[in-house]
C-alpha positions as CSV (number, residue, x, y, z in Angstrom):
1,M,-0.1,0.1,0.0
2,N,1.9,4.0,-0.5
3,L,1.2,4.8,2.7
4,R,1.8,8.4,3.9
5,Y,2.7,7.6,7.6
6,D,4.2,4.2,8.9
7,L,3.7,1.9,12.0
8,E,6.1,4.5,13.9
9,E,5.0,7.7,12.7
10,K,3.0,10.5,14.1
11,P,0.6,12.7,11.7
12,P,0.1,16.3,11.7
13,P,-2.4,17.1,14.5
14,A,-5.3,17.7,12.2
15,E,-4.9,15.1,10.2
16,F,-4.2,12.9,13.5
17,L,-7.3,13.7,14.8
18,A,-9.9,13.2,11.2
19,I,-7.6,9.3,11.7
20,S,-8.5,8.6,15.4
21,I,-12.3,9.7,15.0
22,Q,-12.7,7.4,11.3
23,W,-10.9,4.5,14.0
24,L,-13.3,5.4,17.3
25,A,-16.4,5.8,14.5
26,L,-15.4,2.1,13.1
27,T,-14.4,0.4,17.2
28,A,-17.6,2.1,18.6
29,S,-19.8,0.4,15.7
30,L,-18.2,-3.0,16.1
31,L,-18.8,-2.6,20.6
32,I,-22.2,-1.3,20.1
33,I,-23.4,-4.4,17.7
34,G,-21.6,-7.5,19.4
35,G,-22.5,-5.8,22.9
36,R,-25.9,-5.3,22.2
37,V,-26.7,-9.0,20.3
38,V,-25.2,-10.2,23.7
39,A,-26.9,-7.9,25.9
40,E,-30.3,-8.5,24.3
41,I,-30.0,-12.5,24.5
42,Q,-29.3,-12.0,28.2
43,Y,-31.4,-9.6,29.6
44,E,-35.0,-7.9,29.3
45,S,-34.4,-4.7,31.5
46,G,-32.7,-1.7,29.3
47,F,-30.8,-0.9,32.6
48,E,-28.9,-4.2,32.6
49,K,-28.1,-3.5,29.1
50,T,-26.8,-0.2,29.6
51,I,-24.2,-1.9,32.4
52,Y,-23.2,-4.5,29.9
53,L,-22.3,-2.4,27.2
54,Q,-20.3,0.3,29.9
55,K,-18.3,-2.9,30.8
56,V,-17.7,-3.7,27.0
57,F,-16.5,-0.7,26.3
58,F,-14.3,-0.7,29.5
59,I,-12.5,-4.2,28.7
60,A,-12.0,-2.9,24.8
61,G,-10.4,0.3,25.7
62,M,-8.1,-0.9,28.3
63,S,-7.4,-3.9,25.6
64,L,-6.9,-1.7,22.6
65,L,-4.3,0.4,25.0
66,A,-2.7,-2.5,26.5
67,Q,-2.1,-4.3,22.7
68,L,-0.5,-0.6,21.3
69,F,1.7,-0.6,24.3
70,F,2.6,-3.6,25.1
71,G,1.0,-6.1,23.2
72,H,1.6,-6.5,18.7
73,R,1.8,-2.8,18.6
74,L,-0.2,-3.0,15.7
75,P,-3.3,-1.0,14.4
76,L,-5.4,-3.8,15.2
77,V,-9.4,-3.2,16.3
78,F,-10.5,-5.1,19.4
79,G,-13.9,-6.1,19.9
80,P,-16.3,-8.8,20.7
81,S,-15.8,-12.6,19.4
82,A,-18.6,-13.7,17.0
83,V,-17.4,-17.2,18.3
84,L,-18.1,-16.5,21.9
85,I,-21.3,-15.0,20.8
86,V,-22.1,-18.2,19.6
87,A,-20.9,-20.5,22.7
88,I,-22.7,-18.0,25.1
89,Y,-26.2,-18.3,23.1
90,A,-26.3,-22.2,22.7
91,N,-25.1,-22.1,26.4
92,L,-27.3,-19.8,28.3
93,E,-29.6,-23.0,30.1
94,S,-25.7,-23.8,31.9
95,G,-26.5,-20.1,33.3
96,L,-24.3,-16.9,32.9
97,L,-22.0,-18.0,36.4
98,A,-21.3,-20.9,34.8
99,I,-20.5,-19.8,31.5
100,Y,-18.6,-16.8,32.4
101,T,-16.5,-18.9,34.3
102,A,-15.8,-20.7,31.6
103,I,-14.9,-17.7,29.4
104,A,-12.3,-16.5,32.4
105,I,-10.6,-20.1,32.6
106,C,-9.9,-20.5,28.8
107,G,-8.6,-17.1,28.8
108,A,-6.1,-18.2,31.1
109,I,-5.8,-21.1,28.9
110,L,-5.1,-18.9,25.8
111,F,-2.5,-16.8,27.9
112,I,-0.6,-19.6,29.2
113,F,-0.7,-21.1,25.7
114,A,0.8,-18.1,24.0
115,M,3.7,-17.6,26.3
116,T,5.0,-20.7,26.1
117,G,5.5,-20.4,22.5
118,K,2.6,-23.5,21.5
119,M,0.2,-21.0,18.7
120,S,2.1,-23.4,16.0
121,L,0.5,-26.3,17.2
122,L,-2.4,-24.7,16.3
123,R,-1.9,-23.9,13.2
124,S,-1.5,-27.4,11.9
125,L,-5.2,-28.4,13.5
126,F,-6.8,-25.4,11.4
127,T,-6.1,-26.1,7.9
128,E,-7.9,-24.0,5.3
129,R,-11.1,-25.7,4.9
130,V,-11.6,-26.2,8.7
131,V,-11.2,-22.7,8.9
132,A,-13.6,-22.1,6.0
133,V,-15.7,-24.6,8.3
134,V,-15.2,-22.3,11.1
135,L,-16.8,-19.2,9.2
136,L,-19.8,-21.4,8.2
137,L,-20.4,-22.5,11.5
138,V,-20.5,-19.0,13.2
139,A,-22.6,-17.7,10.5
140,I,-25.3,-20.7,10.6
141,S,-25.1,-21.2,14.6
142,L,-26.0,-17.2,15.3
143,I,-29.2,-17.1,13.0
144,P,-31.7,-17.9,15.2
145,A,-30.1,-15.3,17.6
146,I,-30.3,-12.9,14.6
147,M,-34.1,-13.8,14.1
148,D,-35.0,-13.3,17.8
149,L,-33.1,-9.6,17.0
150,I,-35.1,-9.1,14.0
151,L,-39.1,-10.1,14.4
152,N,-38.7,-8.8,18.0
153,D,-40.5,-5.4,17.0
154,S,-43.0,-5.3,14.8
155,P,-43.2,-8.7,13.0
156,P,-43.5,-9.1,9.8
157,Y,-43.1,-5.3,9.3
158,S,-39.4,-5.6,11.3
159,F,-38.8,-8.5,8.9
160,L,-39.4,-6.5,5.8
161,F,-37.5,-3.3,7.3
162,S,-34.8,-5.9,7.5
163,M,-34.6,-7.5,4.5
164,I,-34.7,-4.4,2.6
165,L,-32.1,-2.5,5.0
166,L,-29.7,-6.1,4.3
167,L,-30.3,-5.8,0.4
168,S,-28.9,-2.3,0.5
169,L,-26.0,-2.8,3.0
170,I,-25.3,-5.8,0.1
171,I,-25.7,-3.6,-2.8
172,L,-24.0,-0.8,-1.2
173,S,-20.5,-3.0,-0.3
174,I,-20.5,-4.1,-3.9
175,T,-20.6,-0.3,-5.7
176,L,-19.0,1.7,-2.8
177,K,-14.8,2.0,-2.4
178,G,-12.4,3.3,-0.3
179,F,-14.2,5.3,3.2
180,W,-17.2,5.1,1.8
181,N,-17.0,1.1,1.4
182,S,-15.3,0.6,5.1
183,S,-17.9,3.2,6.5
184,I,-21.3,1.1,5.5
185,I,-21.5,0.1,8.9
186,I,-21.3,3.4,11.0
187,F,-23.6,4.6,8.1
188,A,-26.1,2.0,8.4
189,L,-26.2,2.0,12.3
190,L,-27.5,6.1,11.9
191,F,-29.4,6.1,9.4
192,G,-30.8,2.4,9.7
193,S,-31.7,3.6,13.1
194,A,-33.3,7.1,11.9
195,I,-35.6,5.5,9.4
196,Y,-36.4,2.8,11.6
197,L,-37.2,4.8,14.6
198,I,-39.5,7.2,12.3
199,I,-41.4,4.2,10.9
200,F,-41.8,2.8,14.4
201,P,-41.5,5.6,17.1
202,Q,-39.9,4.1,20.5
203,Q,-39.6,6.4,23.3
204,L,-35.7,7.0,24.2
205,A,-34.6,6.7,27.9
206,I,-31.5,8.3,29.0
207,S,-29.8,6.7,32.0
208,E,-28.6,9.3,34.4
209,F,-24.5,9.1,35.8
210,E,-24.0,6.7,38.6
211,F,-20.4,5.7,39.2
212,T,-21.3,2.5,41.0
213,N,-23.8,1.2,38.3
214,F,-20.3,0.3,36.6
215,F,-19.5,-2.2,39.0
216,Y,-23.5,-3.5,39.1
217,D,-23.5,-7.8,38.2
218,L,-19.5,-8.5,38.5
219,I,-19.2,-12.1,38.9
220,P,-19.2,-12.2,42.4
221,N,-17.7,-16.1,42.4
222,F,-17.3,-19.1,39.9
223,S,-19.2,-21.9,39.3
224,F,-16.8,-24.9,37.7
225,R,-18.6,-27.0,35.1
226,V,-15.9,-29.2,33.3
227,E,-18.4,-29.8,30.1
228,L,-19.5,-26.2,29.5
229,I,-15.3,-25.7,30.3
230,F,-14.7,-28.2,27.5
231,A,-17.3,-26.2,25.0
232,F,-15.5,-22.9,25.7
233,L,-12.4,-24.2,24.7
234,I,-13.3,-25.5,21.2
235,C,-14.3,-22.0,20.5
236,Y,-11.6,-20.3,22.0
237,L,-9.4,-22.6,19.6
238,A,-11.3,-21.2,17.1
239,L,-10.5,-17.3,18.7
240,A,-7.0,-18.2,19.1
241,I,-6.6,-18.9,15.2
242,N,-8.5,-15.4,14.5
243,D,-6.5,-13.7,16.8
244,L,-2.8,-15.2,15.3
245,S,-4.2,-14.6,11.4
246,S,-5.2,-11.3,12.1
247,I,-1.7,-9.6,13.7
248,Y,0.1,-11.8,11.4
249,S,-1.7,-10.9,8.0
250,L,-1.5,-7.0,9.4
251,G,2.2,-7.1,10.6
252,R,3.5,-8.9,7.2
253,L,1.6,-6.6,5.1
254,L,3.1,-3.5,7.0
255,K,6.0,-5.4,7.2
256,A,6.6,-5.0,10.9
257,N,9.7,-6.6,12.6
258,E,9.6,-9.1,15.5
259,M,6.4,-10.8,14.2
260,E,7.2,-13.8,16.5
261,K,7.4,-11.4,19.7
262,R,4.4,-9.4,18.3
263,I,2.1,-12.8,17.9
264,K,3.4,-13.6,21.0
265,K,2.4,-10.7,23.5
266,G,-0.8,-9.7,20.9
267,V,-2.6,-13.1,21.8
268,S,-1.1,-13.2,25.3
269,L,-2.8,-10.2,26.2
270,T,-6.0,-11.2,24.9
271,G,-6.3,-13.9,27.2
272,I,-5.7,-11.9,29.9
273,S,-8.8,-9.5,28.6
274,N,-11.1,-12.4,28.2
275,I,-10.0,-13.8,32.1
276,F,-11.3,-9.7,33.0
277,S,-13.8,-10.7,30.1
278,G,-14.9,-13.7,32.5
279,F,-14.4,-11.2,36.5
280,F,-16.8,-8.2,34.6
281,G,-19.2,-10.6,32.9
282,V,-19.0,-9.7,29.4
283,V,-18.4,-11.6,25.8
284,G,-14.8,-12.1,25.7
285,M,-13.0,-10.2,22.8
286,V,-10.2,-10.3,19.9
287,N,-8.4,-8.5,17.1
288,Y,-10.3,-7.8,14.2
289,T,-9.3,-8.4,10.8
290,L,-11.3,-5.0,9.5
291,S,-7.8,-2.5,9.9
292,P,-6.5,-3.1,6.1
293,G,-9.6,-1.6,4.9
294,M,-9.1,1.5,7.4
295,I,-5.4,1.4,6.5
296,S,-6.3,1.5,2.6
297,T,-8.4,4.4,3.1
298,T,-6.8,6.8,5.3
299,K,-3.3,5.7,3.9
300,C,-2.3,5.3,7.6
301,A,-1.0,2.6,9.7
302,S,0.3,4.5,12.1
303,R,-0.6,2.6,15.3
304,F,-0.7,6.3,17.1
305,P,-4.5,7.6,16.0
306,L,-5.8,4.4,18.2
307,V,-4.3,5.4,21.4
308,P,-7.4,8.3,21.6
309,V,-9.9,6.1,21.0
310,G,-8.7,3.5,23.3
311,V,-9.0,6.5,26.0
312,I,-12.3,7.5,24.8
313,L,-14.2,4.1,25.0
314,I,-13.0,3.8,28.8
315,I,-14.3,7.5,29.1
316,F,-17.7,6.2,27.2
317,A,-17.8,3.6,30.1
318,F,-18.5,5.9,32.7
319,I,-20.5,7.7,31.1
320,P,-24.1,5.8,31.2
321,S,-26.1,8.9,29.3
322,V,-24.3,8.3,26.0
323,I,-24.7,4.2,26.3
324,S,-27.4,4.3,26.5
325,I,-27.9,6.5,22.9
326,F,-26.2,3.4,22.1
327,G,-28.6,0.6,23.8
328,A,-31.2,2.7,22.2
329,I,-30.5,1.7,18.7
330,P,-33.5,-0.8,17.5
331,R,-33.1,-4.7,17.7
332,T,-34.1,-5.2,14.5
333,V,-31.3,-2.4,13.2
334,I,-28.6,-4.2,15.1
335,G,-29.6,-8.2,14.0
336,T,-29.7,-7.0,10.1
337,I,-26.2,-5.4,10.3
338,F,-25.0,-8.6,12.2
339,L,-26.8,-10.7,10.1
340,Y,-25.0,-8.3,6.9
341,L,-21.6,-9.4,8.6
342,M,-22.5,-12.9,8.7
343,C,-22.8,-12.8,5.0
344,S,-19.8,-11.0,4.2
345,Q,-18.2,-14.0,6.6
346,V,-20.1,-16.4,4.7
347,A,-18.7,-14.9,1.4
348,L,-15.3,-14.8,2.9
349,A,-15.8,-18.7,3.6
350,F,-16.4,-19.7,0.0
351,T,-13.5,-17.7,-1.2
352,M,-11.4,-19.9,1.3
353,I,-12.8,-23.4,-0.3
354,K,-11.3,-25.6,-2.8
355,V,-13.7,-28.6,-3.5
356,E,-11.3,-30.8,-5.8
357,D,-13.7,-33.9,-5.2
358,V,-16.9,-35.0,-3.8
359,D,-14.1,-36.5,-0.5
360,S,-12.9,-33.0,-0.2
361,G,-16.7,-31.8,-0.6
362,L,-17.6,-34.1,2.4
363,V,-15.4,-32.6,4.7
364,I,-16.6,-28.9,4.6
365,G,-20.5,-30.1,3.7
366,F,-20.8,-33.0,6.8
367,P,-20.0,-30.6,9.3
368,V,-22.0,-27.9,8.1
369,L,-25.1,-30.4,7.8
370,L,-24.4,-31.2,10.9
371,A,-24.3,-27.9,12.8
372,V,-27.6,-27.3,11.2
373,L,-29.4,-30.2,12.6
374,I,-28.0,-29.2,15.7
375,T,-29.0,-25.8,15.8
376,F,-32.8,-26.2,14.5
377,I,-33.0,-29.6,17.0
378,P,-36.1,-29.5,19.1
379,E,-36.2,-28.4,22.7
380,S,-37.6,-32.0,23.5
381,A,-35.0,-33.7,21.6
382,M,-32.2,-32.6,23.2
383,S,-33.6,-32.8,26.3
384,F,-33.1,-36.7,25.8
385,F,-29.2,-36.0,26.4
386,P,-27.5,-36.4,29.9
387,E,-27.0,-33.2,31.5
388,I,-23.3,-33.5,31.3
389,L,-23.6,-34.4,26.9
390,K,-25.6,-30.7,26.6
391,P,-23.2,-28.2,26.6
392,I,-21.0,-30.0,23.8
393,L,-23.7,-32.1,22.1
394,G,-26.7,-29.3,22.3
395,N,-23.4,-26.4,21.0
396,S,-23.8,-26.7,17.0
397,F,-20.4,-24.9,16.5
398,V,-18.5,-26.9,19.0
399,V,-20.4,-30.6,17.4
400,G,-19.2,-28.5,13.5
401,V,-16.1,-27.9,14.6
402,L,-14.5,-31.3,16.0
403,S,-16.5,-33.0,13.7
404,A,-14.6,-31.0,10.8
405,M,-10.9,-31.2,12.2
406,L,-11.9,-35.2,12.3
407,M,-13.4,-35.4,8.9
408,E,-9.8,-33.2,7.7
409,A,-7.5,-35.8,9.8
410,I,-9.5,-38.7,8.3
411,A,-9.2,-37.4,4.4
412,K,-5.4,-36.2,5.0
413,R,-5.1,-39.3,5.9
414,Y,-6.6,-41.2,3.0
415,E,-4.8,-38.0,0.4
416,S,-1.3,-38.7,1.7
417,S,-2.0,-42.8,1.4
């Protein structure tokens, strides 16, 4: 890329401010979408949803600053992991205490794994076909949660609105280039919400500032469920590969030095961030792969414009009145944008799929269809499974990933012979 500012350069004040605002808009949008999806899954009251978003903003802001100064030191966006959103949604019956205990424990395991330099072991497990399956599984597993968001307010009109908005976003993503393309999510939140609220008026409740609210519903103790920890550990394998890929691909693009150290420190800090996410009772986070688009648009690869972004996220976390405005974005709009992101993820998966024969197709097709079966299996049928197996067999993502790894191992063995 033809860059004006490299990784360790600081743009002039005016450009610095403009670039920081763009990074803030992108990061805040991802936090709002990911945080709202989980908040809507877990809570009914607006108060609890606002507190949840406050904690998401706080963890993301602190983690972003830590990554910029002590971790990978690259201009990467940090936000909620779609894989963990799947895991939370699939295991709600296990209780929030057990879920966030599992997140904290798996975060600690990820930290130890990264610090001991064992990340290379994961690369052998997640071949190109398995990664493609993972991308498809995330989208499939989240369909029920997305439909709950889209159809919540005024079905069937909300569904019609959602499909029109989704089609518009897809058309815009194909036709727009540069800055406008990278800003589609931001404009979708602004204009999609405005149009929706004009058609379906709603009352906006602004929360008053109360510093103590931020510490509401912290995880007071732990609830250990081995089967649930195992299910989340499978999800964290995918999260680790996502994190490693994001750091490695951007570092290689920018020709950053000492990449092994950057990966080790970056993934380690992601693990620490997930430990705190578990303690605060929020979804775990990961480094996103959206940065190359923003860097290409701004022609700036400097990490320093993201520093004010981290600081502002932390400030927002302690101002409930600002967070409650984010929380007032209609559920249908949030669900539609999340569906658009999943469409982009499916499209990326298709670019990675290389089906040379029927056997190769089965490696991908079998896990995907099995995940669809688990996703839509009736609760009455699921009740026949032993309680200890439900977090594993009832999680379409976990079943899909395990079956994909098994099919890949079988295929490789016969391909080599």
